[in-house]
N, C-alpha and C positions, 0 to 999 in steps of 0.2 A: 457070230465069230467076228472079233475085232480086225479091222483093216487099218494098217499103217502105211503111211506114204513116206520115203525116203527121198530127200531132196539132196543129193551129193553128187560131185562131178568125178569122185574115185570110183571107176566102175568095178574094179576089183573088190573094194569094201562093199559097194552095194550087193554085189553078187554074194559075198560072204554073209551079209546081214539077213539078205533074204532067205538064204538057205536056213541060217540059224533060227530066224522068226518062223519059218514054215514049220520046223520041228517042234515048236512051242504053240503051234496051232494058229497062228497069225497068218492073215492074209496080207500080201504085201504089193505095192506099187513102188517105181523108183523113176525118178527123173534127174537129169544131171545139169541143168542151168536155173537160174533165178527165174526167169520169165514163166518157163515151163512149171516151176514149183508153185508159183502164184495160181496160175490156171488151173492146175491139177487139184490142189488144196481146195480151190473154191468150187470146183465143179462136181466134186463127189462128196459123199457123207463119209469122212474118215474118222477113225476113233483117236487117232493121234498123228502128229507130222513129226519126224526126225529130220532137223534142218541144219545142214552145215553152212557156217557163216563166210566161208571163202568160196564163192560161186562165180562161174563167168556169166556174163550178160546183164546180172543184177545181183548186188551183194546180198548176203543172208538177213542183214539187219533191214534192207528196204524190202525184201520178201515178207519178213514177219511183220512189219508195218502194213502193207498192203494186205495180208491175211486178216490182220486184227481189225483193219477197218471194216470188215464185212462178217468175220466168222470168230467164235470163241473156242475152235477146235483146239485141244491140248497140243503145246508145242515144246519139244525137247530139243535144245540146240547143241551142236557139236562144235567145239572150240579148240583151237591149238593151244597147246600149254603156254601160258604166259600172256594170252589175249584177256587180261583181266578186265580192262576198259570195255572190250567188246561184250563179254559175257554179262558184265553189270548193265550195260546197254541193252542187250537183249531181254534181260528180266525185266527193266523198267519200261520196255516197249511191250512186254506181255507174254514173254515165254515163261513157261511152266518150271522148267530147271534145265540144268546144262550138264554137259559131261565133256572133259577135257579128252583130246586126242594125244597120243594113242589109248585106247581103252580095250578092257576085256569085253568081249561080246556078252558075256554072263551079267556083267554090271549093267550094260545098256539094257538088257532084258528086265532086270531086276527094276531099273528106273521106271521103264515102260509100265509094268505092271503095277508100280506104286501110283504112277499118275492116273492109271486107269481105274485104280480101286478108289482114290479120291474122287475122280469124275463120276463115278457110279454112286459114292456116297452123297454127293452133292445132289444127285437127282432123286434121292429117295422121298417117299412121303412122310411127313412129320410135322408136328407144330410150328408154325413160324416162331421166331425169336423177335421180340419188339422192345427197344428201349429208347424212351422218349419219342423222337420223330424218326428214328431208324427202325426199319423193319426187314428182317431176313426171312425169305420165304425159301424153305429147303424143297419143297415138292416143285415149285416153279423155278428153282435156282435163281432167284431175284432178290435184289437189294433194293430199297426205296428209302428215298430221303422225303419226308413231309408228303408222302404219295406220289412221288415222281421217281422212275427208275433210275439207278445209278449203275451204269456198265462195270462190270468186274470179271476179271478172268477166273478159271477154275480155282487156281491157287490162291488168289486173293479172297475169294468167297469162302474157302476153306479155312482160311487164317481167321477172317472175321467171325465166321460161325463159332470158332473155339472162343476167341476172345469175348464175344457176347454171352457164351455160356459161363464165362468166369468174371463176370463183371466186378470189378473192386479187388480182384484177385491177380496176383502176379502169374502169368503163364511164362516158364522158362523157355529159352530159345531152343533147348535141347528137347522139351516137350513138343513144341510147334514144329520141329524138324521131323520128329518122328511121327507125329501125327499127320502132318501134311505132306512130307515128302517121304515117308516111307523109310528112312535110314537115318543112321546116327550123325549127329552134329560133327563135322570136321573141324579142325583147328582154326581154318582160314575159310570157312564156309560163310558166306554172306547171302545166301539164296532167301532167307527168311526175313533177313533185315530189309532186302529190297522190297520184297513183297508188302512188308510192314510199311515201309516209306511209301509205296505206291497208294496202298489205303489210306494213309494219313492224308495224302495230297488230294485225294478223291473226295473224302469226307469234309476237308477244309474248304475245296473249292465251293461247296454247296452249304456249308454251316459255317465256316470261319472259325472253326474250334479245332484243337488237337485233342481228340478224344484217347488217343494212344500215347501213352507215357513209356519211356524206356526207364527201366529200373537197372542202374549200373551193376555190371557184373551178374546179372540174373536173366531178365527177359523183359516182358511187357505187360502193362496192365490197361484195362479200358475204363475209363472214367466218364462221369456225368460232365454235361456242358459245363455247368458252374466250376466244376474241378477243373476243366480243361483250359479255361481262360487264365 
């Protein structure tokens, strides 16, 4: 059974979410400030963390940074409407997805299930994907560049998996959003774009090449190192 940690200082909201999640067969814990969120997230084996960005004691972005230094647990961030900069920063730091407040609890549960389905797919046994000096091992959930591990979040791993399966072919933003996030692409949805940007930076830091090219009005294409230069 999946265990979800809720980190939010809204006690009423936490109680509501715990009640709703329990009806969906989730086990839940809740803490109400930033330092407790970090301690709790790193002290137990949670399936997912629901993290509010506005927290006492330690801001949500700092909580996320602290978690990402030691754990790849999936994180869904909650933001107030209009906090565009904060939600993009959260994705860049390593959040899997975000949901603006106020929200329908059904939408939160749908997002949680989509993230957990993706995390499950990331761990299934299957043939590794290899291209040039890049190797993606689905069974180990590990990416290597020239034999050395490259840290990636679950979302980044899933995006790279799809792009490597379609080398030389355009994968649309709609396709990536549905496959990775389990939902339709919204008109102002930049989640996939930020995940792709993070992958580009990580690959470039090790290879100095931009393997992922944007195709205007469509999506992304993974190309060889020769084509990337």
